[in-house]
VEXZAVEX-207408 format. One record per residue (C-alpha): residue number from 1; y, z negated, x negated. Coordinates in Angstrom, 3 decimals, padded with zeros to 6 digits. Layout:
residues N
<node k="NUM" Y="Y" Z="Z" X="X"/>
...
END
This chain:
residues 291
<node k="1" Y="-025.070" Z="-004.839" X="-000.165"/>
<node k="2" Y="-026.829" Z="-003.798" X="003.022"/>
<node k="3" Y="-024.194" Z="-001.173" X="003.674"/>
<node k="4" Y="-024.537" Z="000.162" X="000.123"/>
<node k="5" Y="-028.308" Z="000.414" X="000.538"/>
<node k="6" Y="-027.746" Z="002.238" X="003.817"/>
<node k="7" Y="-025.521" Z="004.800" X="002.086"/>
<node k="8" Y="-028.035" Z="005.310" X="-000.737"/>
<node k="9" Y="-030.931" Z="005.704" X="001.682"/>
<node k="10" Y="-029.040" Z="008.263" X="003.719"/>
<node k="11" Y="-028.065" Z="010.243" X="000.615"/>
<node k="12" Y="-031.602" Z="010.430" X="-000.783"/>
<node k="13" Y="-033.601" Z="010.837" X="002.420"/>
<node k="14" Y="-034.937" Z="014.163" X="001.133"/>
<node k="15" Y="-037.186" Z="012.413" X="-001.415"/>
<node k="16" Y="-039.543" Z="011.617" X="001.467"/>
<node k="17" Y="-040.054" Z="015.317" X="002.152"/>
<node k="18" Y="-042.843" Z="017.462" X="000.730"/>
<node k="19" Y="-042.325" Z="020.647" X="-001.255"/>
<node k="20" Y="-043.156" Z="022.865" X="001.705"/>
<node k="21" Y="-040.648" Z="021.004" X="003.874"/>
<node k="22" Y="-038.012" Z="021.296" X="001.154"/>
<node k="23" Y="-038.576" Z="025.053" X="000.849"/>
<node k="24" Y="-038.266" Z="025.432" X="004.615"/>
<node k="25" Y="-035.045" Z="023.408" X="004.736"/>
<node k="26" Y="-033.723" Z="025.310" X="001.708"/>
<node k="27" Y="-034.180" Z="028.577" X="003.595"/>
<node k="28" Y="-032.499" Z="027.105" X="006.682"/>
<node k="29" Y="-029.605" Z="025.839" X="004.558"/>
<node k="30" Y="-029.273" Z="029.122" X="002.662"/>
<node k="31" Y="-029.005" Z="031.184" X="005.833"/>
<node k="32" Y="-026.879" Z="028.861" X="007.956"/>
<node k="33" Y="-024.465" Z="027.951" X="005.147"/>
<node k="34" Y="-023.113" Z="031.508" X="005.070"/>
<node k="35" Y="-023.545" Z="032.500" X="008.721"/>
<node k="36" Y="-020.973" Z="030.939" X="011.124"/>
<node k="37" Y="-023.456" Z="028.649" X="012.917"/>
<node k="38" Y="-023.087" Z="025.419" X="010.855"/>
<node k="39" Y="-025.583" Z="024.551" X="008.144"/>
<node k="40" Y="-024.875" Z="020.817" X="008.511"/>
<node k="41" Y="-025.764" Z="020.997" X="012.208"/>
<node k="42" Y="-029.051" Z="022.757" X="011.518"/>
<node k="43" Y="-029.908" Z="020.403" X="008.666"/>
<node k="44" Y="-029.382" Z="017.536" X="011.101"/>
<node k="45" Y="-031.212" Z="019.165" X="014.018"/>
<node k="46" Y="-034.220" Z="020.890" X="012.429"/>
<node k="47" Y="-035.662" Z="017.741" X="010.771"/>
<node k="48" Y="-035.093" Z="015.777" X="013.989"/>
<node k="49" Y="-036.978" Z="018.340" X="016.079"/>
<node k="50" Y="-039.839" Z="018.493" X="013.567"/>
<node k="51" Y="-040.037" Z="014.722" X="013.170"/>
<node k="52" Y="-039.028" Z="014.861" X="009.494"/>
<node k="53" Y="-036.692" Z="012.407" X="007.726"/>
<node k="54" Y="-032.998" Z="013.327" X="007.756"/>
<node k="55" Y="-032.508" Z="014.828" X="004.249"/>
<node k="56" Y="-028.961" Z="013.453" X="004.210"/>
<node k="57" Y="-025.473" Z="014.858" X="003.688"/>
<node k="58" Y="-025.858" Z="014.725" X="-000.108"/>
<node k="59" Y="-028.876" Z="017.035" X="000.050"/>
<node k="60" Y="-026.952" Z="019.528" X="002.186"/>
<node k="61" Y="-023.962" Z="019.429" X="-000.171"/>
<node k="62" Y="-026.104" Z="019.818" X="-003.296"/>
<node k="63" Y="-027.906" Z="022.733" X="-001.671"/>
<node k="64" Y="-024.561" Z="024.510" X="-001.373"/>
<node k="65" Y="-025.043" Z="025.514" X="-005.000"/>
<node k="66" Y="-027.651" Z="027.935" X="-003.682"/>
<node k="67" Y="-025.029" Z="029.429" X="-001.375"/>
<node k="68" Y="-022.661" Z="029.642" X="-004.349"/>
<node k="69" Y="-025.179" Z="031.825" X="-006.167"/>
<node k="70" Y="-025.368" Z="034.135" X="-003.155"/>
<node k="71" Y="-021.596" Z="034.420" X="-002.770"/>
<node k="72" Y="-020.933" Z="034.989" X="-006.489"/>
<node k="73" Y="-023.682" Z="037.611" X="-006.689"/>
<node k="74" Y="-022.519" Z="039.539" X="-003.631"/>
<node k="75" Y="-018.772" Z="039.353" X="-004.387"/>
<node k="76" Y="-019.076" Z="039.641" X="-008.159"/>
<node k="77" Y="-016.848" Z="042.737" X="-008.258"/>
<node k="78" Y="-014.082" Z="040.925" X="-006.333"/>
<node k="79" Y="-014.432" Z="037.771" X="-008.434"/>
<node k="80" Y="-014.374" Z="039.718" X="-011.691"/>
<node k="81" Y="-011.278" Z="041.594" X="-010.515"/>
<node k="82" Y="-009.460" Z="038.393" X="-009.582"/>
<node k="83" Y="-010.400" Z="036.668" X="-012.836"/>
<node k="84" Y="-009.495" Z="039.653" X="-015.015"/>
<node k="85" Y="-006.285" Z="040.317" X="-013.095"/>
<node k="86" Y="-005.225" Z="036.670" X="-013.309"/>
<node k="87" Y="-005.839" Z="036.515" X="-017.062"/>
<node k="88" Y="-003.886" Z="039.746" X="-017.551"/>
<node k="89" Y="-001.061" Z="038.354" X="-015.417"/>
<node k="90" Y="-000.908" Z="035.195" X="-017.531"/>
<node k="91" Y="-000.905" Z="037.238" X="-020.715"/>
<node k="92" Y="001.890" Z="039.520" X="-019.457"/>
<node k="93" Y="003.711" Z="036.735" X="-017.579"/>
<node k="94" Y="003.410" Z="038.812" X="-014.417"/>
<node k="95" Y="003.119" Z="035.898" X="-012.007"/>
<node k="96" Y="003.819" Z="038.081" X="-008.977"/>
<node k="97" Y="000.666" Z="040.174" X="-009.416"/>
<node k="98" Y="-001.665" Z="040.155" X="-006.422"/>
<node k="99" Y="-004.807" Z="038.914" X="-008.293"/>
<node k="100" Y="-002.883" Z="035.988" X="-009.816"/>
<node k="101" Y="-001.192" Z="035.041" X="-006.541"/>
<node k="102" Y="-004.452" Z="035.248" X="-004.581"/>
<node k="103" Y="-006.323" Z="033.144" X="-007.144"/>
<node k="104" Y="-003.509" Z="030.580" X="-007.263"/>
<node k="105" Y="-003.324" Z="030.180" X="-003.502"/>
<node k="106" Y="-007.083" Z="030.017" X="-003.108"/>
<node k="107" Y="-006.966" Z="027.013" X="-005.424"/>
<node k="108" Y="-004.038" Z="025.418" X="-003.581"/>
<node k="109" Y="-005.674" Z="026.029" X="-000.203"/>
<node k="110" Y="-008.755" Z="024.105" X="-001.330"/>
<node k="111" Y="-006.732" Z="020.872" X="-001.646"/>
<node k="112" Y="-006.883" Z="019.906" X="002.079"/>
<node k="113" Y="-010.676" Z="019.932" X="001.904"/>
<node k="114" Y="-010.688" Z="017.870" X="-001.302"/>
<node k="115" Y="-008.359" Z="015.237" X="000.189"/>
<node k="116" Y="-010.269" Z="015.049" X="003.477"/>
<node k="117" Y="-013.594" Z="014.956" X="001.631"/>
<node k="118" Y="-012.534" Z="011.990" X="-000.476"/>
<node k="119" Y="-011.214" Z="010.183" X="002.593"/>
<node k="120" Y="-014.383" Z="010.731" X="004.634"/>
<node k="121" Y="-016.959" Z="010.445" X="001.831"/>
<node k="122" Y="-018.226" Z="007.026" X="002.906"/>
<node k="123" Y="-018.459" Z="007.956" X="006.597"/>
<node k="124" Y="-020.237" Z="011.241" X="005.909"/>
<node k="125" Y="-022.891" Z="009.715" X="003.647"/>
<node k="126" Y="-023.549" Z="006.474" X="005.521"/>
<node k="127" Y="-026.593" Z="006.234" X="007.751"/>
<node k="128" Y="-025.767" Z="005.825" X="011.410"/>
<node k="129" Y="-022.446" Z="007.640" X="010.907"/>
<node k="130" Y="-020.975" Z="008.738" X="014.271"/>
<node k="131" Y="-019.943" Z="011.992" X="012.580"/>
<node k="132" Y="-023.645" Z="012.846" X="012.117"/>
<node k="133" Y="-024.728" Z="011.881" X="015.636"/>
<node k="134" Y="-026.290" Z="014.521" X="017.870"/>
<node k="135" Y="-023.431" Z="014.041" X="020.325"/>
<node k="136" Y="-020.833" Z="014.832" X="017.638"/>
<node k="137" Y="-022.775" Z="017.811" X="016.282"/>
<node k="138" Y="-023.263" Z="019.274" X="019.755"/>
<node k="139" Y="-019.609" Z="018.851" X="020.693"/>
<node k="140" Y="-018.466" Z="020.427" X="017.412"/>
<node k="141" Y="-020.768" Z="023.427" X="017.961"/>
<node k="142" Y="-019.468" Z="023.890" X="021.490"/>
<node k="143" Y="-015.787" Z="023.629" X="020.557"/>
<node k="144" Y="-016.118" Z="026.003" X="017.596"/>
<node k="145" Y="-018.021" Z="028.502" X="019.739"/>
<node k="146" Y="-015.185" Z="028.502" X="022.267"/>
<node k="147" Y="-012.558" Z="028.887" X="019.535"/>
<node k="148" Y="-014.424" Z="031.833" X="018.014"/>
<node k="149" Y="-014.625" Z="033.400" X="021.495"/>
<node k="150" Y="-010.858" Z="032.994" X="021.868"/>
<node k="151" Y="-010.230" Z="034.885" X="018.619"/>
<node k="152" Y="-012.429" Z="037.749" X="019.782"/>
<node k="153" Y="-010.497" Z="037.998" X="023.044"/>
<node k="154" Y="-006.938" Z="037.371" X="021.860"/>
<node k="155" Y="-006.679" Z="038.426" X="018.205"/>
<node k="156" Y="-005.987" Z="041.903" X="016.877"/>
<node k="157" Y="-008.441" Z="042.717" X="014.095"/>
<node k="158" Y="-006.300" Z="045.067" X="011.993"/>
<node k="159" Y="-005.274" Z="043.343" X="008.765"/>
<node k="160" Y="-006.974" Z="043.828" X="005.379"/>
<node k="161" Y="-007.188" Z="041.577" X="002.306"/>
<node k="162" Y="-004.135" Z="043.085" X="000.489"/>
<node k="163" Y="-001.911" Z="041.876" X="003.355"/>
<node k="164" Y="-002.916" Z="038.220" X="002.965"/>
<node k="165" Y="-000.014" Z="035.787" X="002.484"/>
<node k="166" Y="000.105" Z="032.259" X="001.012"/>
<node k="167" Y="000.668" Z="030.819" X="004.502"/>
<node k="168" Y="-002.481" Z="032.606" X="005.731"/>
<node k="169" Y="-004.560" Z="030.990" X="002.995"/>
<node k="170" Y="-003.053" Z="027.557" X="003.629"/>
<node k="171" Y="-003.919" Z="027.766" X="007.337"/>
<node k="172" Y="-007.453" Z="028.920" X="006.552"/>
<node k="173" Y="-007.706" Z="026.115" X="003.988"/>
<node k="174" Y="-006.718" Z="023.559" X="006.622"/>
<node k="175" Y="-009.386" Z="024.968" X="008.940"/>
<node k="176" Y="-011.909" Z="024.655" X="006.114"/>
<node k="177" Y="-011.224" Z="020.914" X="005.882"/>
<node k="178" Y="-012.499" Z="020.532" X="009.445"/>
<node k="179" Y="-015.895" Z="021.757" X="008.295"/>
<node k="180" Y="-016.620" Z="018.302" X="006.863"/>
<node k="181" Y="-017.623" Z="017.362" X="010.413"/>
<node k="182" Y="-021.277" Z="018.392" X="010.971"/>
<node k="183" Y="-021.438" Z="021.185" X="013.527"/>
<node k="184" Y="-018.067" Z="022.751" X="012.681"/>
<node k="185" Y="-019.323" Z="025.099" X="009.893"/>
<node k="186" Y="-017.242" Z="025.958" X="006.833"/>
<node k="187" Y="-017.836" Z="029.687" X="007.192"/>
<node k="188" Y="-017.319" Z="029.464" X="010.945"/>
<node k="189" Y="-014.030" Z="027.561" X="010.672"/>
<node k="190" Y="-012.554" Z="029.827" X="008.003"/>
<node k="191" Y="-013.814" Z="032.999" X="009.698"/>
<node k="192" Y="-012.301" Z="031.876" X="013.011"/>
<node k="193" Y="-008.990" Z="031.051" X="011.336"/>
<node k="194" Y="-008.870" Z="034.398" X="009.508"/>
<node k="195" Y="-009.711" Z="036.309" X="012.691"/>
<node k="196" Y="-006.974" Z="034.451" X="014.587"/>
<node k="197" Y="-004.516" Z="035.677" X="011.936"/>
<node k="198" Y="-005.408" Z="039.270" X="012.772"/>
<node k="199" Y="-007.798" Z="040.213" X="009.959"/>
<node k="200" Y="-010.607" Z="042.689" X="010.490"/>
<node k="201" Y="-013.969" Z="040.996" X="010.906"/>
<node k="202" Y="-015.418" Z="042.070" X="007.560"/>
<node k="203" Y="-012.124" Z="041.287" X="005.796"/>
<node k="204" Y="-011.990" Z="037.874" X="007.471"/>
<node k="205" Y="-015.488" Z="037.173" X="006.140"/>
<node k="206" Y="-014.458" Z="038.304" X="002.653"/>
<node k="207" Y="-011.462" Z="035.961" X="002.668"/>
<node k="208" Y="-013.636" Z="033.167" X="004.038"/>
<node k="209" Y="-016.154" Z="033.465" X="001.224"/>
<node k="210" Y="-013.631" Z="033.930" X="-001.591"/>
<node k="211" Y="-011.617" Z="030.923" X="-000.420"/>
<node k="212" Y="-014.821" Z="028.933" X="-000.080"/>
<node k="213" Y="-015.929" Z="029.426" X="-003.687"/>
<node k="214" Y="-014.054" Z="026.399" X="-005.138"/>
<node k="215" Y="-015.034" Z="024.235" X="-002.154"/>
<node k="216" Y="-018.720" Z="025.084" X="-002.385"/>
<node k="217" Y="-018.756" Z="024.582" X="-006.158"/>
<node k="218" Y="-016.887" Z="021.262" X="-006.012"/>
<node k="219" Y="-019.103" Z="019.893" X="-003.224"/>
<node k="220" Y="-022.258" Z="020.823" X="-005.093"/>
<node k="221" Y="-021.083" Z="019.421" X="-008.441"/>
<node k="222" Y="-019.896" Z="016.189" X="-006.802"/>
<node k="223" Y="-023.214" Z="015.580" X="-005.054"/>
<node k="224" Y="-025.242" Z="016.371" X="-008.166"/>
<node k="225" Y="-023.161" Z="013.768" X="-010.007"/>
<node k="226" Y="-023.655" Z="011.251" X="-007.190"/>
<node k="227" Y="-027.406" Z="011.836" X="-007.228"/>
<node k="228" Y="-027.381" Z="011.411" X="-011.011"/>
<node k="229" Y="-025.654" Z="008.032" X="-010.609"/>
<node k="230" Y="-028.339" Z="006.997" X="-008.109"/>
<node k="231" Y="-030.931" Z="007.523" X="-010.878"/>
<node k="232" Y="-032.871" Z="010.131" X="-008.921"/>
<node k="233" Y="-036.358" Z="010.439" X="-010.412"/>
<node k="234" Y="-038.155" Z="013.568" X="-011.600"/>
<node k="235" Y="-039.832" Z="014.099" X="-008.242"/>
<node k="236" Y="-036.461" Z="014.095" X="-006.481"/>
<node k="237" Y="-034.969" Z="016.585" X="-008.933"/>
<node k="238" Y="-038.001" Z="018.863" X="-008.636"/>
<node k="239" Y="-037.638" Z="018.835" X="-004.841"/>
<node k="240" Y="-033.991" Z="019.857" X="-005.228"/>
<node k="241" Y="-034.920" Z="022.632" X="-007.660"/>
<node k="242" Y="-037.484" Z="024.096" X="-005.262"/>
<node k="243" Y="-035.020" Z="023.883" X="-002.370"/>
<node k="244" Y="-032.280" Z="025.519" X="-004.440"/>
<node k="245" Y="-034.524" Z="028.438" X="-005.371"/>
<node k="246" Y="-035.470" Z="029.055" X="-001.742"/>
<node k="247" Y="-031.859" Z="028.577" X="-000.638"/>
<node k="248" Y="-030.474" Z="030.946" X="-003.277"/>
<node k="249" Y="-032.728" Z="033.814" X="-002.213"/>
<node k="250" Y="-032.095" Z="033.277" X="001.500"/>
<node k="251" Y="-028.319" Z="032.958" X="000.893"/>
<node k="252" Y="-028.110" Z="036.352" X="-000.759"/>
<node k="253" Y="-030.055" Z="037.961" X="002.085"/>
<node k="254" Y="-027.886" Z="036.164" X="004.658"/>
<node k="255" Y="-024.555" Z="037.217" X="003.163"/>
<node k="256" Y="-025.683" Z="040.828" X="002.804"/>
<node k="257" Y="-026.845" Z="040.892" X="006.414"/>
<node k="258" Y="-023.682" Z="039.195" X="007.723"/>
<node k="259" Y="-021.325" Z="041.630" X="005.968"/>
<node k="260" Y="-023.299" Z="044.628" X="007.241"/>
<node k="261" Y="-023.248" Z="043.129" X="010.742"/>
<node k="262" Y="-019.498" Z="042.434" X="010.812"/>
<node k="263" Y="-018.720" Z="045.964" X="009.627"/>
<node k="264" Y="-020.321" Z="047.278" X="012.816"/>
<node k="265" Y="-020.262" Z="044.562" X="015.466"/>
<node k="266" Y="-018.231" Z="041.640" X="016.831"/>
<node k="267" Y="-018.975" Z="037.927" X="016.466"/>
<node k="268" Y="-020.041" Z="037.535" X="020.112"/>
<node k="269" Y="-023.720" Z="036.867" X="019.250"/>
<node k="270" Y="-022.590" Z="033.903" X="017.136"/>
<node k="271" Y="-020.277" Z="032.741" X="019.932"/>
<node k="272" Y="-023.109" Z="032.732" X="022.456"/>
<node k="273" Y="-025.518" Z="031.047" X="020.043"/>
<node k="274" Y="-023.054" Z="028.276" X="019.176"/>
<node k="275" Y="-022.134" Z="027.542" X="022.782"/>
<node k="276" Y="-025.776" Z="027.438" X="023.874"/>
<node k="277" Y="-026.696" Z="025.303" X="020.864"/>
<node k="278" Y="-023.857" Z="022.887" X="021.581"/>
<node k="279" Y="-024.821" Z="022.538" X="025.240"/>
<node k="280" Y="-028.494" Z="022.085" X="024.313"/>
<node k="281" Y="-027.676" Z="019.345" X="021.816"/>
<node k="282" Y="-025.388" Z="017.493" X="024.204"/>
<node k="283" Y="-028.124" Z="017.700" X="026.841"/>
<node k="284" Y="-030.762" Z="016.519" X="024.357"/>
<node k="285" Y="-028.610" Z="013.576" X="023.321"/>
<node k="286" Y="-027.847" Z="012.658" X="026.943"/>
<node k="287" Y="-031.531" Z="012.685" X="027.934"/>
<node k="288" Y="-032.739" Z="010.997" X="024.744"/>
<node k="289" Y="-034.823" Z="014.025" X="023.722"/>
<node k="290" Y="-033.284" Z="013.778" X="020.239"/>
<node k="291" Y="-032.207" Z="010.324" X="019.081"/>
END
């Protein structure tokens, strides 16, 4: 029973926040969810630095619905094309068409994340989880920063979306499963994997976001259902609503800015930020600056 109470308390920690704090964290979540710097790391770090309660993994997952709004809005033309093309392919039994194949393999490539998420659900949502420790977050940030640096140095950024293969999507899907660990970053892991496969930076981001649509939607729906089962009161739901509004607006701005950035520049600023953040967190954990 004590362990169950611990899990519930960790999941609903955000109910102890005020509306202003929720708006602030919604903006942080909205920006960092879509930029390759790890939203889960920032949602763990920012409250700790400000002396606020940890809002919990469930809050972060539910807030992904705000990111979903941003991604669907920005990539609506691509999503409409895939949906329309897939329906036409089913109608004409043209199962080799590119829209149908891409949609099918996006769905299949989401399965590693679903399996890993179910396996780690208890660990991710329990208070005192080693996966949510500052040490773990810092190490994940550092490792992912180094991996992203390696792709910038070694990979050839030439491929476009039409050249994507099922194996590419499966590998990116496996990388996405690693994002369950706070500090890894879903967008960062999938972007790094796509870049390592030779895709152009803006095309790698496009693949990352399109492949992430089912994952973001499933995570958000699952956490909303979990919060419903915990009998969250009206105050808790109103806090979520305010956070989602702030997160949705900031997500759309973030994705627009990221795509414009990657069309012109490399990912080195994100590499440097992640490495410095990882080192700072490891140092803070070692010195006890952040518990």
